[in-house]
C-alpha positions in Angstrom: 115.9 90.0 128.8 119.2 90.2 127.0 119.2 89.3 123.3 121.7 86.6 122.7 120.8 86.0 119.0 123.9 87.5 117.7 126.2 85.9 120.3 124.8 82.4 119.8 124.0 82.5 116.1 126.5 79.8 115.4 125.2 77.6 118.2 121.7 77.3 116.8 122.7 75.6 113.5 125.2 73.5 115.5 122.4 72.2 117.7 120.1 71.6 114.7 122.8 69.5 113.0 123.7 67.5 116.1 120.1 66.9 116.9 119.3 65.8 113.4 122.3 63.4 113.4 121.3 61.9 116.7 117.7 61.3 115.5 118.1 60.2 111.9 121.4 58.2 111.9 120.3 55.6 114.5 116.8 55.3 113.0 118.1 54.6 109.5 120.7 52.2 110.9 118.1 50.3 112.9 116.0 50.1 109.8 118.9 48.4 108.0 119.5 51.3 105.6 122.8 52.5 107.1 123.9 55.7 108.8 125.0 57.3 105.5 121.4 57.4 104.1 120.2 58.7 107.5 122.7 61.6 107.3 121.7 62.4 103.7 118.0 62.3 104.6 118.5 64.6 107.6 120.4 67.1 105.4 117.6 67.2 102.8 115.0 67.8 105.5 116.7 70.6 107.4 118.3 72.2 104.3 117.2 75.2 102.3 115.0 73.0 100.1 113.3 71.4 103.1 112.5 73.0 106.4 115.2 75.7 105.8 116.5 75.3 109.4 120.0 75.8 108.0 120.2 78.6 105.6 123.7 78.3 104.1 124.8 74.7 103.5 128.0 75.8 101.7 129.6 77.0 105.0 128.7 73.7 106.6 130.1 71.7 103.6 133.4 73.6 103.8 133.8 72.5 107.4 132.4 69.0 106.8 135.0 68.4 104.1 137.5 68.1 107.0 135.8 64.7 107.6 137.0 63.5 104.2 140.4 64.8 105.0 140.6 63.0 108.3 139.3 59.8 106.7 142.1 59.8 104.1 144.6 60.5 106.8 143.4 57.4 108.8 143.5 55.4 105.6 147.1 56.5 104.9 147.9 55.7 108.5 146.9 52.1 108.0 148.9 51.7 104.8 152.6 51.2 105.1 154.7 52.1 102.0 155.4 48.4 101.4 151.6 47.7 101.3 151.0 50.7 99.0 153.7 49.4 96.6 151.9 46.0 96.7 148.7 47.8 95.6 150.3 49.5 92.5 148.9 46.9 90.1 145.3 47.5 91.3 145.8 51.2 91.3 147.0 51.3 87.7 145.0 48.4 86.1 141.7 48.7 87.9 141.7 52.4 89.0 143.0 54.0 85.8 141.0 51.7 83.5 137.8 52.4 85.5 138.2 56.2 85.0 139.0 55.9 81.3 136.2 53.4 80.5 133.6 55.3 82.6 134.6 58.8 81.4 134.3 58.0 77.6 130.5 57.2 77.5 129.6 60.0 80.0 131.7 62.5 78.1 130.2 61.5 74.7 126.7 61.9 76.2 127.5 65.3 77.6 129.0 66.4 74.3 125.8 65.3 72.4 123.1 66.3 74.9 124.5 69.5 76.3 126.6 70.7 73.3 129.8 71.0 75.3 133.2 71.5 73.8 135.4 68.4 73.6 137.5 69.5 76.5 134.4 70.4 78.5 132.9 66.9 77.7 136.2 65.3 78.9 136.1 67.2 82.2 132.5 66.2 82.7 133.2 62.6 81.9 136.1 62.3 84.3 134.3 64.3 87.1 131.2 62.0 87.0 133.4 58.9 86.7 134.8 59.6 90.2 133.3 57.8 93.1 132.6 59.1 96.6 135.5 58.2 98.8 133.5 59.2 101.9 130.4 57.1 101.1 132.4 54.1 99.8 134.7 53.9 102.8 131.7 54.4 105.2 129.8 51.6 103.4 132.8 49.3 103.5 133.3 50.0 107.2 129.6 49.3 108.0 129.8 46.0 106.1 133.1 45.1 107.7 134.6 44.5 104.2 137.4 47.1 104.2 140.1 44.4 104.5 138.5 41.9 102.1 139.9 41.4 98.6 137.2 43.4 96.9 137.4 46.1 99.7 141.2 46.6 99.0 140.6 46.8 95.3 137.8 49.3 95.8 140.1 51.4 97.8 142.7 51.2 95.0 140.1 52.6 92.6 139.4 55.4 95.1 143.1 56.2 95.6 143.7 56.3 91.8 140.8 58.8 91.5 142.2 61.0 94.4 145.6 61.1 92.7 143.9 62.0 89.3 142.2 65.1 90.9 145.3 67.1 91.0 146.2 67.0 87.3 142.6 67.5 86.3 142.2 70.6 88.4 145.5 71.9 87.0 144.4 71.2 83.4 141.0 72.9 83.5 142.3 76.5 83.5 144.7 75.4 80.6 141.8 74.4 78.4 139.3 76.9 79.6 138.1 79.7 77.3 138.6 82.5 79.7 142.3 83.2 79.0 144.8 83.0 76.1 146.5 79.7 75.3 150.0 81.2 76.1 148.8 82.6 79.4 147.0 79.4 80.3 150.0 77.3 79.5 152.2 79.5 81.6 149.8 79.4 84.5 149.5 75.6 84.2 153.3 75.1 84.3 153.6 77.4 87.3 150.8 75.4 89.1 152.4 72.1 88.3 155.8 73.4 89.6 154.1 74.5 92.8 152.4 71.2 93.1 155.6 69.2 92.8 157.4 71.5 95.2 154.6 71.1 97.8 154.7 67.3 97.4 158.4 67.2 97.9 158.1 69.4 101.0 155.4 67.2 102.5 157.4 64.0 101.9 160.7 65.4 103.1 159.2 67.1 106.2 157.2 64.0 107.0 160.2 61.7 106.7 162.7 63.8 108.7 160.7 65.9 111.1 157.5 64.2 112.2 158.9 61.4 114.4 161.3 63.7 116.3 158.4 66.2 116.8 156.0 63.6 118.3 158.8 62.2 120.5 159.4 65.6 121.9 155.7 66.2 122.6 155.2 62.7 124.1 158.1 63.4 126.5 156.2 66.4 127.8 153.5 64.0 128.9 150.4 66.1 127.8 148.2 63.8 125.7 146.0 66.7 124.5 149.1 68.3 122.9 149.7 65.1 120.8 146.1 65.4 119.6 146.6 69.0 118.7 149.9 68.2 116.9 148.2 65.4 114.9 145.4 67.7 113.8 148.0 70.4 112.9 150.0 67.9 110.7 146.9 66.6 109.0 145.2 70.0 108.3 148.6 71.6 107.5 149.3 69.1 104.8 145.8 69.3 103.5 145.8 73.1 103.3 149.2 73.1 101.6 148.0 70.8 98.9 144.9 72.9 98.4 146.9 76.1 98.1 148.7 74.6 95.1 145.6 73.4 93.4 145.7 69.8 94.6 143.3 67.7 96.6 143.2 68.3 100.4 142.4 64.6 100.8 145.6 63.7 98.9 147.7 65.9 101.3 146.1 64.2 104.3 146.7 60.8 102.8 150.4 61.6 102.3 150.7 62.7 105.9 149.1 59.4 107.0 151.4 57.3 104.8 154.5 59.1 106.3 153.3 58.4 109.8 152.2 54.8 109.1 155.5 53.4 110.4 155.7 55.8 113.3 155.8 54.6 116.9 152.8 56.9 117.6 150.6 55.4 114.9 148.0 53.8 117.2 147.8 56.8 119.5 147.3 59.2 116.6 144.6 56.9 115.1 142.7 56.8 118.4 142.9 60.6 118.9 141.8 61.4 115.3 139.0 58.9 115.0 136.3 60.8 117.0 136.8 63.9 114.9 136.6 61.9 111.7 133.3 60.2 112.5 131.6 63.4 113.6 132.8 65.4 110.5 131.9 62.6 108.1 128.4 62.7 109.3 128.3 66.5 108.9 129.7 66.0 105.3 126.8 63.7 104.3 124.3 66.1 105.8 125.8 69.0 103.9 125.5 67.0 100.7 121.8 66.4 101.4 121.4 70.1 102.1 123.0 71.1 98.8 120.3 69.4 96.7 118.3 72.3 95.0 114.7 71.3 94.7 113.8 74.2 92.4 116.5 73.3 89.9 115.5 69.7 90.1 111.9 70.5 89.6 112.6 72.6 86.5 114.7 69.7 84.9 113.1 66.7 86.6 112.8 64.7 83.4 116.4 65.3 82.2 117.9 64.7 85.6 115.9 61.5 86.3 117.0 60.0 83.0 120.6 61.2 83.3 121.0 60.0 86.8 119.5 56.6 86.0 121.8 56.2 83.0 124.8 57.4 84.9 124.3 55.0 87.8 123.6 52.1 85.3 126.7 52.8 83.3 129.0 53.0 86.4 127.5 50.0 88.0 127.8 47.9 84.9 131.3 48.9 84.1 132.4 48.4 87.7 130.9 44.9 87.7 132.6 43.9 84.4 135.9 45.4 85.4 136.1 43.5 88.7 135.0 40.3 87.1 137.7 40.6 84.4 140.3 41.0 87.3 139.3 37.7 88.9 136.6 38.8 91.4 133.6 36.6 92.1 130.1 37.7 91.2 129.3 38.5 94.8 132.5 40.6 95.2 132.0 42.4 91.8 128.4 43.3 92.6 129.4 44.5 96.1 132.2 46.6 94.7 129.9 48.1 92.0 127.3 49.1 94.7 130.0 50.7 96.8 131.8 52.7 94.0 128.7 53.9 92.1 127.9 57.1 94.1 129.3 60.3 92.4 132.4 61.8 94.0 132.9 64.8 96.3 135.3 66.3 93.8 132.5 67.0 91.3 131.5 69.9 93.5 135.0 71.4 93.0 135.5 70.5 89.3 132.2 71.9 87.9 132.4 75.4 89.6 136.0 75.7 88.4 135.1 74.7 84.9 132.3 77.3 84.9 134.7 79.9 86.3 137.2 79.3 83.5 134.5 79.2 80.8 135.2 75.6 80.0 131.5 74.7 80.7 128.6 77.3 80.7 127.5 78.3 84.1 123.9 76.9 83.6 125.3 73.6 82.5 127.7 73.6 85.5 124.8 74.0 87.9 122.8 71.3 86.2 125.8 68.9 86.3 126.3 69.7 90.0 122.7 68.8 90.6 123.2 65.5 88.7 126.2 64.7 90.8 124.3 65.5 94.0 121.5 63.2 93.0 123.9 60.4 92.1 125.6 60.8 95.4 122.3 60.8 97.4 120.9 57.8 95.4 124.2 55.9 95.6 123.8 54.4 99.1 120.3 53.3 98.2 121.7 51.5 95.2 124.3 49.8 97.4 121.4 48.4 99.5 119.8 47.2 96.3 122.9 45.4 95.3 123.0 43.8 98.8 119.5 42.5 98.2 120.3 41.2 94.8 123.4 39.4 96.2 121.3 37.8 99.0 118.5 36.9 96.6 120.1 35.8 93.4 123.8 35.1 94.0 124.2 31.8 95.8 126.5 31.7 98.8 129.1 28.9 99.1 127.4 25.6 99.9 127.2 24.8 103.6 128.0 21.1 103.0 131.2 22.0 101.3 132.3 24.1 104.2 131.4 21.3 106.7 133.2 18.7 104.7 136.5 20.6 105.1 138.9 19.4 107.7 139.2 21.4 111.0 140.6 24.8 110.4 144.3 25.0 111.2 145.2 28.5 112.4 148.1 29.8 110.2 151.3 30.8 111.8 150.7 34.5 111.0 147.4 34.3 112.9 148.7 32.0 115.6 151.4 34.5 116.5 149.3 37.6 117.1 149.8 39.0 120.6 149.3 42.5 122.0 151.6 43.3 125.0 150.6 46.3 127.0 153.6 47.7 128.9 157.2 47.4 127.8 159.0 47.8 131.1 161.4 45.4 132.8 158.8 42.6 132.9 157.5 43.1 129.4 160.9 43.3 127.8 161.8 39.9 129.3 158.4 38.3 128.6 158.7 38.9 124.8 162.1 37.3 124.5 160.9 33.7 123.9 158.2 35.0 121.6 160.7 36.8 119.4 162.8 33.6 119.3 159.9 31.8 117.7 159.2 34.7 115.2 155.9 35.5 116.9 154.3 38.7 115.7 154.3 40.9 118.7 152.7 44.4 119.0 153.6 46.4 122.1 152.1 49.7 123.3 153.7 51.8 126.0 153.6 55.4 127.2 157.4 55.8 127.7 159.3 57.6 125.0 162.6 56.1 126.2 161.2 52.5 126.0 159.9 53.2 122.5 163.3 54.5 121.4 165.1 51.4 122.8 162.6 49.0 121.2 164.5 49.0 117.9 166.9 46.5 119.5 164.1 43.9 119.7 163.3 43.8 116.0 159.7 45.0 116.2 157.9 48.3 116.8 156.5 49.6 120.1 153.7 52.0 119.6 153.0 55.0 121.8 149.7 54.7 123.5 147.8 54.4 126.8 146.5 50.9 127.4 143.7 52.1 129.7 142.0 53.7 126.7 139.6 51.5 124.7 140.2 53.4 121.5 144.0 52.8 121.7 143.5 49.1 122.4 141.2 48.8 119.4 143.6 50.8 117.2 146.4 48.5 118.3 144.5 45.5 117.1 143.2 44.1 120.4 140.1 42.8 118.6 142.2 40.6 116.2 144.9 39.1 118.5 144.7 35.8 120.3 146.4 37.0 123.5 146.4 40.4 125.3 149.3 40.4 127.7 149.0 43.1 130.4 152.5 43.7 131.7 152.1 47.0 133.5 153.4 47.4 137.0 150.5 49.3 138.6 147.7 47.1 139.9 144.9 49.6 139.5 146.0 50.2 135.9 146.2 46.5 135.2 142.7 46.0 136.7 141.3 48.8 134.5 142.9 47.2 131.3 141.5 43.8 132.3 138.0 45.2 132.7 138.2 46.8 129.3 139.5 43.7 127.6 137.0 41.4 129.2 134.1 43.5 128.2 135.1 44.5 124.7 137.4 41.7 123.5 135.9 38.5 124.8 137.6 36.2 122.3 141.2 37.1 123.3 142.9 35.4 126.1 144.0 37.7 128.9 147.4 37.2 130.5 148.3 39.6 133.3 151.3 40.4 135.4 150.2 40.4 139.1 151.8 42.8 141.6 151.5 40.5 144.6 149.5 37.6 146.0 146.4 39.7 146.8 146.5 41.1 143.3 146.8 37.6 141.8 143.7 36.5 143.7 141.9 39.6 142.6 142.8 38.9 138.9 141.6 35.3 139.2 138.3 36.5 140.5 138.1 38.9 137.5 138.3 35.9 135.1 141.8 36.3 133.6 143.1 33.3 131.7 146.6 33.5 133.2 148.3 35.5 135.9 151.9 35.6 137.2 153.3 37.4 140.2 156.3 39.3 138.8 158.6 38.2 141.7 157.4 34.6 142.2 159.6 32.7 139.8 162.7 34.8 140.4 162.2 34.3 144.2 161.9 30.6 143.8 165.0 30.5 141.6 166.9 32.6 144.2 165.8 30.3 147.1 166.7 27.3 145.1 170.2 28.6 144.4 170.7 29.4 148.1 169.5 25.9 149.0 171.9 24.3 146.5 174.8 26.2 148.0 173.9 25.3 151.5 173.1 21.6 150.9 175.4 20.9 148.0 172.6 18.8 146.4 171.1 20.5 143.3 168.4 17.8 142.9 167.2 18.2 146.4 167.0 21.9 145.9 165.0 21.5 142.8 162.6 19.2 144.5 162.3 21.7 147.4 161.4 24.5 145.0 158.9 22.4 143.1 157.3 21.4 146.4 157.1 25.0 147.5 155.6 26.0 144.1 153.0 23.3 144.4 152.0 24.3 148.0 151.8 27.9 146.9 149.3 27.0 144.1 147.2 24.9 146.4 147.1 27.7 149.0 146.2 30.3 146.2 143.3 28.1 145.2 142.1 27.8 148.8 142.4 31.5 149.4 140.6 32.3 146.2 137.7 30.0 147.2 137.4 31.8 150.5 135.3 34.6 148.9 135.4 38.3 149.7 136.9 39.6 152.9 134.8 39.7 156.1 132.7 42.8 156.6 134.5 43.6 159.9 137.9 43.7 158.2 139.2 47.3 158.3 139.7 48.8 154.8 143.4 49.4 155.5 143.9 45.7 156.6 145.3 43.4 154.0 142.9 40.7 152.9 145.7 38.1 153.2 148.9 38.2 155.2 152.1 36.4 154.3 152.2 32.8 155.8 154.7 30.0 155.6 154.1 27.2 153.1 155.3 24.6 155.6 155.1 24.4 159.4 158.1 26.2 161.0 160.6 24.0 162.9 160.6 26.4 165.8 159.1 29.5 167.3 160.3 32.9 166.0 162.3 35.1 168.3 163.6 38.6 167.9 167.3 39.4 168.2 166.5 42.7 169.9 163.9 43.8 172.4 162.1 45.9 169.8 162.1 42.9 167.4 160.8 40.6 170.0 158.0 43.0 170.9 157.0 43.1 167.2 157.0 39.3 166.9 154.8 39.0 170.1 152.3 41.6 168.7 153.2 44.7 170.8 153.9 48.1 169.3 157.3 49.4 170.3 156.2 52.9 169.6 153.8 52.7 172.6 156.6 51.7 175.0 
């Protein structure tokens, strides 16, 4: 039998990782512990310190870090520059203050207990003051709190930390003991120059080149090429930032910010999301695999005390800081639980500090183990804070809520509508909505329609409405109405089925192709349907009747009567049930019929026409 070990060596670890994720993540989620803890537990079990099913977790961690990169890209994609400017106070006041207040006690403890140099103690304090962006965002997403007040402030803290990584990584070689002061200063200045040049390149290229690039690719009509281009942009920006000593996550975040106002935003978000989720799970498993049981066993007392003190200090400072900035006790405790786990960048800072002799190698390994333990224990601590909130922090009184008057939907919420299809029908349908300043979001697959949408004063996003992920990314779960304005009946039916199953709260308004399609849509449970030629045909007939009779009021009454009879017949036909079983598949379910009894018998003006009226086929004559 042929030996395939060498050829399939990469498949075996892949199968082990996928199998572990499939087993552990759902089990821990069903147990109420969350998928993050499940991934961490899976990594500890299959890693070198467990069953040793995966021998080298470092390679896995390098790949898995792409999950953090894609996560930051999606976060940037959801933040328009105006919203980012609105967050600047939280970034500066809460984010910077948190890093400073947390780094001081941790750095002092490292200076006293480990005998580090002052600069080494500062690097240690800042590194352990960081929070895990991956774990925090995953916990916020699982709780559904990412868009709450405390969720946005927690993200501001994480963003401030990501921005601080770049100068910290640039400063470590400068203060390290492995090179002369002059040489270190020269290298640091060169690194900073490269960093600023890379930032300028990413910003300028993103501003001027990305939208034309995606328009060109979308015109080609190959959806997989758009996905490849999105990954190319994200990973390219990340690698460029890493090559100049900055954070890959920061580069991806910048790319997301630059594309946040693009017409292709929702399509990119839908295409990237599956990769992000899979790689994030792999990242957490890699962190679990990186825990060295032998090193922990040798220093179990020190690591246990240090990790407990670290988590207590970070939790307490986070709670106090959020309370001082106006958050409630529930919000402050929730934010403290989310932001307590140690950050991913610790695994980059401590090895670099050891390499430049800023921190001894043995201490660097010990501190890395401390960061790993704090990261693994962090999600469990978040569950503890949830329990404390439920047990000791009272929720708002139910009677106070019931005493409030009925909720009035604000205008911003009242106006949310998603329009799928921006062709001739959709463009006319949105006109009265725009006149009332209704917030309209439109998705379409035509590049030309997207380009012309600027005349309407709102943005049309590139996306396929038949894809559930695109509908979700466009906000279908948050709007009051989903208006399906596509012209193809099969496509409209597919969108209706998706929306009915996945967005039951939203009203479904649909453009019907013809009478048969209208009845089909009513049977599918849509809230409103309109044949795209019905009203225009009635108006046309009314104008002709006015011209012929000279009586506009009589014409109006005739049109209203025809409309009323049409609705009555539509209801009767709908109640008629499915077509008979003997009806051939190519035979229409309903045929056109007059709404009133004809005044006379039809007659053809030619022999062929008369034969058709009487039911004969002129082709057989």
